[in-house]
C-alpha positions in Angstrom: 5.7 -38.1 -15.2 2.8 -35.4 -14.6 -0.7 -36.2 -15.6 -3.7 -34.0 -15.5 -6.7 -36.1 -14.8 -9.5 -33.2 -14.8 -8.0 -30.8 -17.3 -11.3 -29.1 -18.1 -11.2 -27.5 -14.5 -8.1 -25.5 -15.2 -7.2 -22.5 -17.5 -3.6 -22.3 -17.5 -0.9 -19.1 -17.5 2.5 -20.3 -19.0 5.6 -18.7 -17.6 8.8 -18.7 -19.5 11.7 -16.8 -17.9 15.2 -16.0 -19.0 17.7 -13.7 -16.7 19.4 -11.0 -18.5 23.1 -11.8 -17.9 25.1 -12.2 -21.2 27.4 -14.8 -19.6 27.2 -18.6 -18.9 29.5 -19.8 -16.2 31.0 -23.1 -17.1 33.8 -24.5 -15.0 34.6 -21.1 -13.4 35.0 -19.8 -17.3 33.0 -16.7 -18.3 31.7 -17.4 -21.7 29.8 -14.7 -24.0 26.5 -15.5 -25.7 24.5 -13.9 -28.5 21.1 -12.3 -28.2 19.9 -15.1 -30.9 21.7 -17.9 -29.1 20.0 -17.2 -25.9 16.4 -16.7 -27.6 16.7 -20.1 -29.4 18.2 -21.7 -26.6 16.0 -20.8 -23.8 12.9 -18.7 -24.1 11.5 -20.2 -27.6 12.2 -23.8 -26.5 10.4 -22.9 -23.2 7.5 -21.6 -24.8 7.3 -24.8 -27.2 7.9 -26.9 -24.2 5.1 -25.4 -22.3 2.6 -25.4 -25.0 3.1 -29.0 -26.1 2.8 -30.0 -22.6 -0.8 -28.4 -22.5 -1.7 -29.9 -25.8 -0.9 -33.3 -25.0 -2.9 -32.8 -21.4 -5.9 -30.8 -23.1 -5.1 -27.8 -21.0 -6.8 -24.4 -21.8 -4.0 -21.5 -21.9 -5.4 -18.2 -21.2 -1.9 -16.5 -21.8 2.0 -16.6 -21.9 3.8 -14.4 -19.5 7.4 -14.0 -20.6 10.1 -12.3 -18.7 13.2 -12.3 -21.1 15.9 -10.6 -19.2 14.9 -10.7 -15.6 16.6 -12.6 -12.8 15.0 -15.1 -10.8 16.5 -13.7 -7.1 13.4 -11.2 -7.0 10.0 -11.0 -8.1 10.1 -7.6 -9.5 9.3 -8.7 -13.3 6.6 -7.5 -15.6 5.8 -10.8 -16.9 5.1 -12.2 -13.3 3.3 -9.2 -12.1 1.1 -9.1 -15.2 0.4 -13.1 -14.3 -0.3 -12.3 -10.6 -2.7 -9.5 -11.5 -4.7 -12.2 -13.8 -4.8 -14.8 -10.8 -6.5 -11.9 -8.6 -8.7 -11.4 -11.3 -9.7 -15.0 -11.6 -8.6 -15.5 -15.5 -6.2 -18.1 -14.5 -6.2 -21.0 -12.1 -3.2 -22.8 -13.1 0.4 -21.9 -13.5 2.9 -24.1 -15.2 6.8 -23.7 -15.8 9.3 -25.7 -17.4 11.4 -25.9 -14.0 11.1 -24.4 -10.7 14.1 -22.5 -11.4 12.4 -20.4 -14.2 9.8 -19.4 -11.5 12.3 -18.3 -9.1 15.6 -19.0 -7.5 15.3 -18.2 -3.8 13.5 -20.4 -1.5 11.8 -17.8 0.5 9.9 -16.6 -2.6 9.0 -20.2 -3.7 7.6 -21.1 -0.1 5.7 -17.7 -0.2 3.9 -18.7 -3.4 3.7 -22.5 -3.3 3.0 -22.8 0.3 0.7 -19.7 0.9 -0.8 -17.8 -2.0 -1.2 -20.2 -4.8 -3.1 -22.5 -2.3 -5.1 -19.4 -0.8 -6.2 -18.6 -4.5 -6.8 -22.1 -5.5 -3.8 -21.9 -8.3 -2.2 -25.4 -9.1 1.3 -24.8 -9.8 3.4 -27.1 -12.1 6.9 -27.3 -12.9 7.0 -30.0 -15.6 10.7 -31.4 -15.4 11.2 -31.3 -11.6 7.9 -33.6 -11.4 6.5 -30.7 -9.1 2.3 -30.9 -9.0 0.8 -29.2 -6.2 -2.5 -30.4 -7.4 -1.3 -34.1 -6.3 -0.5 -35.2 -2.9 2.4 -37.3 -4.4 4.4 -34.0 -4.6 7.0 -33.9 -2.0 7.2 -30.9 -0.2 10.7 -31.9 1.1 11.6 -32.2 -2.7 10.3 -28.9 -3.5 12.5 -27.1 -0.4 15.4 -29.1 -1.8 15.1 -28.0 -5.2 14.5 -24.5 -3.9 17.4 -24.6 -1.9 19.5 -25.9 -4.8 18.3 -23.2 -7.4 19.3 -20.6 -4.6 22.7 -22.2 -4.0 23.2 -22.2 -7.8 22.3 -18.4 -8.3 24.6 -17.4 -5.2 27.4 -19.7 -6.9 27.0 -18.2 -10.4 26.9 -14.7 -8.6 30.1 -15.5 -7.4 31.6 -16.8 -10.4 30.4 -13.6 -12.5 31.8 -11.5 -9.8 35.2 -13.2 -9.9 35.2 -13.2 -13.7 34.6 -9.2 -13.8 37.5 -8.8 -11.0 39.9 -10.8 -13.3 38.9 -8.5 -16.4 39.2 -5.5 -14.2 42.6 -6.5 -13.1 43.4 -6.8 -16.7 42.6 -3.4 -17.8 39.6 -4.6 -20.0 36.8 -1.8 -20.6 33.7 -3.4 -19.0 31.1 -0.3 -19.9 28.1 -0.9 -22.0 28.6 2.6 -23.7 31.8 4.0 -24.7 33.1 7.3 -22.8 32.3 10.4 -24.7 35.3 11.0 -26.8 36.0 7.4 -27.4 34.3 4.5 -29.2 34.5 0.7 -28.9 37.4 -0.8 -30.9 35.7 -2.9 -33.5 38.1 -5.8 -33.1 38.1 -5.8 -29.4 34.9 -4.4 -27.4 37.0 -4.3 -24.3 38.8 -1.6 -25.5 38.8 2.0 -26.5 39.9 3.8 -29.7 39.6 7.5 -30.2 36.5 9.3 -31.6 38.4 11.9 -34.2 35.3 13.7 -34.2 34.6 14.1 -30.3 38.2 14.2 -29.1 38.8 17.6 -30.1 35.9 18.8 -28.2 37.2 17.3 -25.1 40.6 18.9 -25.8 39.2 22.3 -26.0 37.1 22.0 -22.8 40.1 21.0 -21.0 42.0 23.8 -22.4 39.2 26.5 -21.5 39.3 25.1 -17.9 42.8 25.3 -17.8 42.8 29.1 -18.7 40.2 29.8 -15.8 36.9 29.3 -17.4 34.4 28.0 -15.1 32.3 24.8 -15.9 29.1 27.1 -16.1 30.8 29.2 -18.9 32.0 26.3 -20.7 28.6 24.8 -20.7 26.9 28.0 -22.1 29.7 28.0 -25.0 28.9 24.3 -25.8 25.1 25.1 -25.8 25.6 28.4 -28.4 27.6 26.0 -30.5 25.1 23.2 -30.2 27.4 21.0 -29.5 25.9 17.0 -29.2 25.3 15.9 -25.9 27.3 12.8 -24.8 24.0 10.9 -24.5 23.3 11.7 -28.1 26.8 10.3 -29.1 27.6 7.4 -27.1 24.3 5.7 -27.7 22.5 5.8 -24.3 19.6 8.3 -25.4 16.8 5.9 -24.6 17.8 6.1 -20.8 16.2 9.4 -20.9 12.4 10.0 -20.3 10.5 11.2 -23.2 8.4 13.8 -21.3 11.8 15.0 -19.7 13.1 18.2 -20.0 16.2 18.1 -22.3 18.3 20.3 -20.0 21.4 20.4 -22.3 25.1 21.1 -21.3 25.1 22.1 -18.0 28.0 22.6 -15.1 27.9 19.1 -13.8 27.9 17.7 -17.1 31.4 19.3 -17.9 32.6 18.9 -14.2 31.9 14.9 -14.8 34.0 15.3 -18.3 37.0 17.3 -16.6 37.2 14.8 -13.6 37.3 11.9 -15.7 40.6 9.7 -15.5 39.5 8.0 -19.1 41.1 10.7 -21.1 44.4 10.1 -19.5 44.3 6.4 -21.1 43.0 5.1 -17.8 40.5 2.2 -17.4 38.1 2.7 -14.4 36.5 -0.5 -13.0 34.8 -1.4 -9.6 33.1 2.1 -9.4 29.8 0.6 -8.5 28.6 -2.4 -6.9 25.6 -4.3 -6.3 24.1 -5.0 -2.6 23.8 -8.5 -3.1 22.7 -11.1 -5.9 19.2 -10.7 -4.4 18.8 -7.1 -4.8 19.0 -4.3 -7.4 20.3 -1.5 -5.3 23.7 -0.3 -6.7 26.2 1.3 -4.1 29.1 4.0 -5.0 32.4 2.3 -4.1 34.8 4.9 -2.6 37.4 6.4 -5.0 40.4 4.3 -3.1 38.7 0.9 -3.8 38.3 1.5 -7.6 40.4 -0.8 -9.9 42.3 1.6 -12.1 44.9 0.6 -14.7 47.1 3.1 -16.7 48.0 3.0 -20.3 45.4 0.9 -21.7 44.2 3.1 -24.5 45.5 6.4 -26.4 45.2 9.3 -24.1 43.2 12.4 -25.2 44.7 14.8 -22.4 48.1 14.9 -21.3 48.5 14.5 -17.2 50.0 18.0 -16.7 47.0 19.7 -18.6 44.8 17.1 -16.3 46.3 17.9 -13.1 46.1 22.0 -13.4 42.4 21.4 -14.4 41.8 19.5 -11.4 43.5 22.1 -9.1 40.9 24.7 -11.1 38.1 22.6 -10.1 38.9 22.1 -6.4 39.9 25.8 -6.1 36.0 26.8 -6.7 34.6 23.7 -5.0 32.8 24.7 -1.8 32.1 22.1 0.8 28.6 23.0 2.7 29.1 22.6 6.0 25.1 22.7 6.9 22.4 21.1 4.9 19.4 23.5 5.8 16.1 21.9 6.9 13.1 24.1 6.2 9.2 23.6 6.8 8.2 23.5 3.3 11.1 21.4 2.2 9.7 18.7 -0.5 6.2 19.8 -0.4 6.6 23.3 -2.4 7.2 22.9 -6.1 7.6 25.0 -9.4 4.1 25.5 -11.0 5.6 25.7 -14.5 8.0 22.8 -14.8 6.8 20.7 -11.8 10.2 20.4 -10.1 10.7 20.9 -6.6 11.9 24.2 -5.1 15.3 24.5 -3.3 16.7 27.1 -1.1 19.9 29.5 -1.7 21.0 31.5 1.1 22.3 35.0 0.7 24.0 37.2 3.4 23.0 40.7 3.7 25.3 43.7 4.7 24.1 43.7 8.1 25.5 39.9 8.3 21.9 38.4 8.2 21.4 35.5 6.2 18.0 35.4 4.2 16.9 32.5 2.4 15.3 32.9 -1.2 13.3 29.9 -2.9 14.6 28.8 -6.3 13.6 26.4 -9.2 15.8 23.5 -9.7 15.5 23.1 -13.4 16.4 26.9 -13.5 19.2 26.6 -11.6 21.2 23.2 -13.1 21.0 25.5 -16.5 20.4 29.0 -16.4 21.5 29.7 -19.8 19.1 27.5 -21.2 16.0 29.6 -19.9 14.2 26.2 -19.4 12.1 27.9 -16.6 12.3 31.1 -14.3 14.0 31.7 -11.3 11.0 31.8 -8.8 13.3 34.0 -6.7 10.9 34.4 -3.4 11.7 34.8 -0.1 11.5 31.8 2.0 10.3 33.2 5.5 7.4 35.4 3.9 6.1 32.5 1.5 6.0 30.1 4.7 4.3 32.6 6.8 1.8 33.1 4.1 1.4 29.5 3.6 1.0 28.7 7.5 -1.6 31.9 7.8 -3.7 30.5 5.0 -3.9 27.0 6.3 -4.8 28.1 9.8 -7.4 30.5 8.4 -8.8 27.7 6.5 -8.6 25.3 9.3 -10.4 27.7 11.7 -13.3 28.3 9.0 -14.0 24.5 8.8 -14.0 24.2 12.7 -16.4 27.3 13.2 -19.0 26.5 10.5 -21.3 23.6 11.5 -21.8 22.5 8.0 -18.3 21.2 8.0 -18.6 19.7 11.3 -21.9 18.1 9.8 -20.0 17.3 7.0 -17.4 15.3 9.2 -19.7 13.5 11.1 -21.5 12.5 7.9 -18.5 11.5 6.4 -17.5 9.2 9.4 -20.9 7.8 9.8 -21.0 7.1 6.0 -17.6 5.6 5.9 -18.5 3.2 8.7 -21.5 2.0 6.9 -19.6 1.6 3.7 -17.1 -0.2 5.4 -19.7 -2.7 7.5 -21.3 -3.3 3.7 -18.1 -3.7 2.3 -17.0 -6.4 4.8 -20.7 -8.0 4.8 -20.4 -8.2 0.7 -17.0 -9.6 0.8 -17.9 -12.3 3.3 -20.8 -13.3 0.9 -19.0 -13.3 -2.4 -16.4 -15.4 -0.5 -19.2 -17.9 0.8 -20.5 -18.0 -2.9 -17.2 -19.1 -4.2 -16.4 -21.4 -1.4 -20.0 -22.8 -2.4 -19.2 -22.9 -6.1 -15.9 -24.9 -5.4 -17.7 -27.7 -3.4 -20.0 -27.9 -6.3 -17.3 -28.4 -8.9 -15.9 -31.2 -6.6 -19.3 -32.9 -6.3 -20.1 -32.3 -10.3 -16.8 -33.9 -10.7 -17.4 -37.1 -8.4 -20.8 -37.5 -10.1 -19.2 -37.4 -13.4 -16.5 -39.9 -12.4 -19.1 -42.0 -11.0 -21.4 -42.2 -14.1 -24.4 -40.4 -12.5 -23.4 -37.1 -14.9 -22.7 -37.4 -18.7 -19.6 -35.8 -19.9 -21.7 -33.4 -21.9 -24.0 -32.1 -18.7 -20.9 -32.0 -16.9 -19.0 -29.8 -19.4 -22.3 -27.5 -19.9 -22.7 -27.0 -15.9 -18.9 -26.8 -15.3 -18.6 -23.9 -17.9 -21.5 -22.1 -16.3 -20.1 -22.5 -12.9 -16.7 -21.4 -14.2 -18.0 -18.2 -15.4 -19.7 -17.5 -12.2 -16.8 -18.2 -10.3 -14.9 -15.5 -12.6 -17.4 -13.1 -12.2 -17.1 -13.5 -8.0 -13.6 -13.5 -8.3 -13.6 -10.1 -10.2 -16.1 -8.7 -7.7 -13.9 -9.5 -4.7 -10.9 -7.9 -6.4 -12.8 -4.8 -6.8 -14.4 -5.1 -3.2 -10.8 -5.4 -1.6 -9.7 -2.8 -3.7 -12.3 -0.6 -2.3 -12.0 -1.6 1.2 -7.9 -0.5 1.1 -9.2 2.8 -0.2 -11.4 3.7 2.5 -10.1 6.0 5.0 -11.2 6.8 8.5 -13.5 10.0 8.4 -12.7 11.1 12.1 -9.0 11.9 11.2 -9.8 15.1 9.4 -11.6 16.7 12.2 -8.7 15.8 14.9 -6.0 16.8 12.5 -7.4 20.0 11.7 -8.2 20.7 15.8 -4.4 19.6 16.4 -3.2 22.5 13.7 -5.5 25.2 14.8 -4.3 24.6 18.8 -0.6 24.3 18.1 1.4 27.5 18.4 4.1 26.2 16.4 3.2 24.3 13.3 5.7 21.1 12.8 6.5 19.6 9.1 4.7 16.6 10.6 1.5 18.3 11.0 1.8 20.1 7.7 2.3 17.1 5.9 -0.8 15.5 7.6 -2.9 18.1 6.1 -1.4 19.4 2.8 -0.7 17.1 -0.4 1.6 19.8 -2.1 1.8 23.6 -2.7 2.7 25.2 -6.0 4.4 28.4 -6.4 4.2 29.9 -10.1 6.3 32.8 -11.8 3.6 35.1 -10.8 4.2 34.5 -7.4 0.9 32.8 -6.8 0.6 30.1 -4.3 -1.7 27.3 -4.7 -2.3 24.9 -1.7 -3.7 21.6 -2.4 -5.2 19.8 0.7 -5.4 15.9 1.4 -9.1 16.6 2.2 -11.5 17.2 -0.1 -13.5 19.1 2.5 -10.9 21.8 2.5 -10.3 22.0 -1.4 -12.4 25.0 -2.4 -11.4 27.9 -4.3 -10.1 31.1 -2.5 -7.9 33.9 -4.0 -6.5 37.1 -2.6 -3.7 39.4 -2.6 -1.7 40.5 0.2 0.8 43.1 1.0 3.6 41.6 -0.5 2.2 41.0 -3.9 2.1 37.2 -3.5 -1.2 35.6 -4.4 -2.6 33.1 -2.4 -5.1 30.6 -3.8 -6.2 27.3 -2.6 -7.9 25.0 -5.0 
């Protein structure tokens, strides 16, 4: 049983967690559970359990950091991150969980936090039902490792059973998608079965008929947009997956092709199209088509096989395979000023046989008929030459003028002084914190021996605790400032190297330039990574392209 002999020293953060899996594994069987059952059976109970423990032990609670719907296989959880931020800020110095598996299910992660991070930050960790308390010498390190190993084994075993359960359902032809495919609905009597959506099915049939007669996917997208046909995301229920600030692109050729190639409309159920790298990772991989689990005749088809096959031939006849991926100097750096999307290149073959590359906006290219942006049709070679010429001119001016050299030297000296000052202040704050910790320990000893009254101890301890919080906050700020500091000598060296080189490489360009914007009016705006290079300069050139540096 865990007891806290000195509760006044601690401010606790309570951490309840529940995995997002809507399944429970028992005797290798997959059992569905409802959200209400999960909440009443776990999160709410954890909160109540943790609060009762704190009340019984007179522990002050700063906040509860709940992660409902997050796996214990990794630490990419909002509640956990918020708790760590409060530890860094000195707001809490105790973490309490119901059991070790609620904190994490990986032994490596548990070792990192319990044996390193919490010790360095002076945080006491308690897993109540497991009897783990890092504030007591009696807490067995071997027991912690055993529990961590068992929890990770359980996670691995559960993951294996879940995969096996899904595979069984996939081989049975069960629908396992969260949302129904466009043109279908989930059967009210069986959520693993599709029934036809009578309102949308005619749209699907019409799309296939258009494609069958030779209409291109782009033309189909235009026609659907003109009719103001609802998008799949607006019908099947996953509207929330779109970022609110994202441009609503509407129907485009890619959406149309995706529908025209979907075998679900033949009455097939496709499973196993995606897989996770491992139970510890969120990364999803696309499974090769030949490894998909496809079951025929699982629901009523919307399209007959003859029509479907003709449409596939039509798509295949128009699909060209790009044999070469183009690599160009401004790739990934230059973007559209109007919509903020990256610009891509489009090759155009001249009568002479020469290939000319043109820049174009990706927003415009994916849905031209919607006119969400403009083409930004600019000659890549001309734009690249102007950018390089402008940057070199700016760099030469930087090197030639003494005031810029002085700026660089002064910046270097100032940064070195600033770094030294930061290091000295960090060392001073750390020493003060250490002294305060020693003071608290001595105060507690004096209280236990009767030298100090409870009232005096509480008063002095509270004041000491407030001082610690201020110092911890200052320490966090100082370390953040230290990380932001850059080496002032780099700017002079980078600029010199750029001017000296006859051929500009992408690496050199990226080291100097943050981004380049190209506007509809052919205005080029260059944003440098160094403030000393960022000042206004606008001029016109013979190609009608405006050069602007901000």
